[in-house]
GUVOVO-511582 format. One line per 3 residues: number of its first residue (from 1); their letters; for each residue y negated, z negated, x negated of C-alpha. Coordinates in steps of 0.1 Angstrom, whole numbers, plus 2048, in hexadecimal, padded with zeros to 3 digits. Layout:
BEGIN
NUM	a	Y:Z:X  ... $
This chain:
BEGIN
1	mvl	239:B11:4F0  244:B2C:50B  260:B38:500 $
4	krv	263:B5D:501  284:B6F:510  29E:B88:509 $
7	ipc	2AB:B98:52D  2C1:BB3:52D  2C4:BC6:545 $
10	ldv	2E2:BD8:559  2D7:BF6:570  2F3:BF8:58A $
13	dng	302:C1A:599  31F:C1C:5B0  326:BF9:59D $
16	rvv	325:C04:57C  30C:C01:563  2FB:C1D:559 $
19	kgt	2DF:C2B:544  2C5:C48:53D  2A6:C52:533 $
22	nfv	289:C55:548  295:C4D:564  2B1:C69:562 $
25	glr	2D4:C72:54E  2DF:C57:55A  302:C4F:543 $
28	dag	31D:C33:54B  320:C0F:535  337:BF9:548 $
31	dpv	33D:BE2:55C  31E:BCB:568  331:BA8:568 $
34	ela	342:BB4:546  321:BB8:530  313:B9B:542 $
37	ery	328:B84:536  328:B92:515  305:B8C:514 $
40	dae	305:B69:522  322:B5F:50C  303:B78:4EF $
43	gad	2E9:B5F:4FC  2CE:B6D:514  2B7:B5C:524 $
46	elv	2C1:B73:545  2CD:B90:559  2BA:BA9:56B $
49	fld	2D3:BBE:57D  2BF:BDF:591  2D7:BF5:5A7 $
52	isa	2C1:C13:59E  2D0:C25:5BE  2D0:C09:5D8 $
55	she	2A5:C15:5E6  2AD:C3E:5E5  2CD:C3C:5F8 $
58	krd	2CA:C21:614  2E6:C0D:605  2EA:BE7:607 $
61	tiv	2DF:BD1:5EA  2FA:BC8:5D4  304:BA4:5DE $
64	ela	323:BA4:5DA  31D:BA9:5AE  309:B8E:5B3 $
67	rrt	32A:B7D:5C0  33A:B86:5A5  325:B7E:586 $
70	adn	317:B58:597  338:B5C:594  340:B62:56E $
73	vfi	31D:B5E:55E  302:B3B:55A  2E2:B48:554 $
76	pft	2CE:B51:570  2CF:B77:576  2B6:B8C:58F $
79	igg	2C4:BA7:5AA  2AD:BC3:5B7  2B3:BE4:5C8 $
82	gir	2B3:BE7:5EB  2A1:BC6:5F3  28D:BCB:619 $
85	sve	28F:BAE:625  28F:B81:626  2B8:B88:62E $
88	daq	2C0:BA0:617  2AF:B86:600  2C0:B6C:60A $
91	avl	2E3:B7F:608  2DC:B81:5E4  2CF:B61:5DC $
94	dag	2EC:B52:5F0  303:B66:5D7  2F7:B54:5BD $
97	gdk	2DD:B6B:5AE  2C1:B54:5A7  29B:B71:5AA $
100	vsv	29F:B91:5BC  284:BAF:5AD  279:BC5:5C6 $
103	nss	265:BE8:5BF  262:BFF:5D8  269:BE6:5FC $
106	ala	24A:BD8:5EC  234:BF0:5F0  241:C03:606 $
109	rpe	238:BE1:61E  220:BC9:603  225:BAB:615 $
112	lls	24A:BAB:60F  23C:B96:5EE  231:B7D:604 $
115	ela	249:B74:61B  262:B72:5FF  24D:B5E:5ED $
118	dhf	244:B46:60B  26D:B42:612  27A:B3C:5EF $
121	gaq	25D:B35:5DB  24D:B4D:5C2  265:B44:5A1 $
124	cvv	27A:B5B:5B4  270:B7A:5C0  263:B92:5A3 $
127	lai	252:BB1:5A4  25B:BD4:599  243:BEC:58E $
130	daa	24E:C0F:581  237:C1D:56F  228:C40:55E $
133	ssa	204:C48:54D  1F0:C5C:560  1E1:C6A:540 $
136	pae	1EB:C93:544  1EC:C98:51B  1F3:C7A:4F9 $
139	pre	1D5:C65:4F8  1C3:C74:4DB  1C9:C60:4B5 $
142	adm	1A7:C55:4B4  1A7:C40:4CD  1C8:C2B:4C9 $
145	daa	1CE:C12:4AA  1E2:C11:490  1FB:BFC:4AB $
148	glp	1F7:C15:4C6  1DF:C07:4D6  1BC:C10:4E9 $
151	rpg	1A0:C08:4CC  185:BFB:4DE  16B:C10:4F1 $
154	aap	18B:C2E:4F8  18B:C30:522  1A9:C20:530 $
157	atw	1C4:C2F:53A  1D9:C23:55C  1FE:C26:566 $
160	nvf	20D:C34:584  21C:C27:598  242:C33:5A2 $
163	vng	25F:C2A:5C2  285:C31:5CB  28D:C2F:5A3 $
166	grk	274:C42:597  275:C61:5AF  258:C5A:5C3 $
169	lve	231:C5B:5BA  21A:C42:5CC  201:C50:5D5 $
172	grd	1D9:C3E:5CB  1F1:C20:5BB  1E8:C11:597 $
175	avs	1FC:BFD:584  1EB:BDF:57A  1D4:BDA:59D $
178	wav	1F9:BE0:5AB  207:BC0:594  1E7:BB3:59E $
181	egv	1EC:BB3:5C2  215:BA7:5C1  20D:B87:5AF $
184	erg	1F1:B83:5C6  20B:B86:5E2  21B:B70:5D3 $
187	age	235:B81:5B7  23E:B69:59B  249:B82:582 $
190	vll	241:BA9:578  25E:BBA:56F  247:BDC:55E $
193	tsm	25B:BF5:559  24B:C14:546  258:C38:54D $
196	drd	24D:C49:52F  261:C37:51D  27D:C2A:531 $
199	gte	29B:C37:51C  28A:C45:4FE  28E:C22:4E2 $
202	dgy	26A:C31:4D8  25E:C0B:4E1  24E:BFF:500 $
205	ele	22F:C07:50E  21B:BED:4FF  1F8:BF9:510 $
208	ltr	206:BFC:531  216:BD7:52A  1FA:BCA:519 $
211	ava	1E4:BD5:535  1FA:BC3:553  201:BA2:540 $
214	dav	1D8:BA2:53B  1D0:BA6:55C  1ED:B8A:56C $
217	pvp	1F1:B67:56B  219:B6B:56D  236:B71:553 $
220	via	237:B98:54F  259:BA5:541  259:BCA:52B $
223	sgg	26F:BE3:534  273:C00:523  278:C12:503 $
226	agr	28B:BFA:4EE  29A:C0D:4D1  297:BF7:4B9 $
229	leh	294:BCE:4B5  270:BD2:4A6  268:BDA:4CA $
232	lse	26E:BBD:4DA  258:BAC:4C1  23B:BC2:4C8 $
235	aia	23F:BC1:4EC  23E:B9C:4EB  222:B99:4CB $
238	egr	20B:BBB:4D7  213:BB8:4FE  210:B9E:505 $
241	ada	233:B9D:514  244:B78:51E  267:B8B:520 $
244	vlc	27B:BAB:512  293:BC2:52A  2AF:BD3:516 $
247	asi	2C7:BEE:521  2D3:C08:509  2D2:BF3:4E9 $
250	fhy	2E5:BDA:4F3  2F5:BF3:50B  308:C06:4EE $
253	gry	310:BE7:4D8  2F6:BF7:4BF  2E2:BCE:4C5 $
256	rvr	2F0:BAD:4CF  2DD:B99:4E2  2DB:B7D:4C9 $
259	dak	2CE:B98:4AD  2B0:B9B:4C4  2AE:B75:4C6 $
262	rhl	2AF:B74:49C  296:B92:49A  278:B7A:4B7 $
265	aea	27F:B5B:4A3  27C:B6B:47D  25D:B78:48F $
268	gip	250:B5C:496  253:B5C:4B8  261:B3F:4D4 $
271	vra	285:B45:4D8  2A6:B33:4EF  2BA:B2F:4D2 $
């Protein structure tokens, strides 16, 4: 039985955890190491740190944050942001990180995924994808079922891919096909963020999540939109995600990690106690 995971996400900007809506309007959420320690104590399965401005501003990755976290936290954590080479990844992993996440750099040079997997193993390589619907308007209600997923026979949805913290559209890239290619090149996990849902607290983008989960043989982490505990169980049961990434609902104290784990267990979803 594969246990599903609850993963707090800490978006880091200038050494502080921040959170916005649709990738903009950022507000402070606290010190990253202090939050990481809290989530560790509450029973989080893993952590993800994303330096949201490293790729945009061409800064070095948050190696020192990885080192501080490793000294104080005892669950696996992933570091992403500005990793453009095996050497960048080596620095993060040597500092105590367990996995590295790549996004913009992998799209700019897809062979980076193979290089990282060959050097560290696929289990250390997470492909992060920031996706937004390419539809010009909301889907017709007649095409959707009660869960907000497409009915059989409805036209398939497509999602564009963005880089540099959602600032730049990647022309000609579809999120599902990019996930498939990324896994074929060596990614051992996909971190899938819906830009349309990010920070809205309206629930995960189930159709996107399910499309990617059905297309790749590796775990998919659903990200973007968690506002209620029911959204987490929906992402797993209906979106077929292997893990759920959460930010606002934990950072600002609405729920604790243990609340999420209890809800999933009561919904019949296997989780680590």
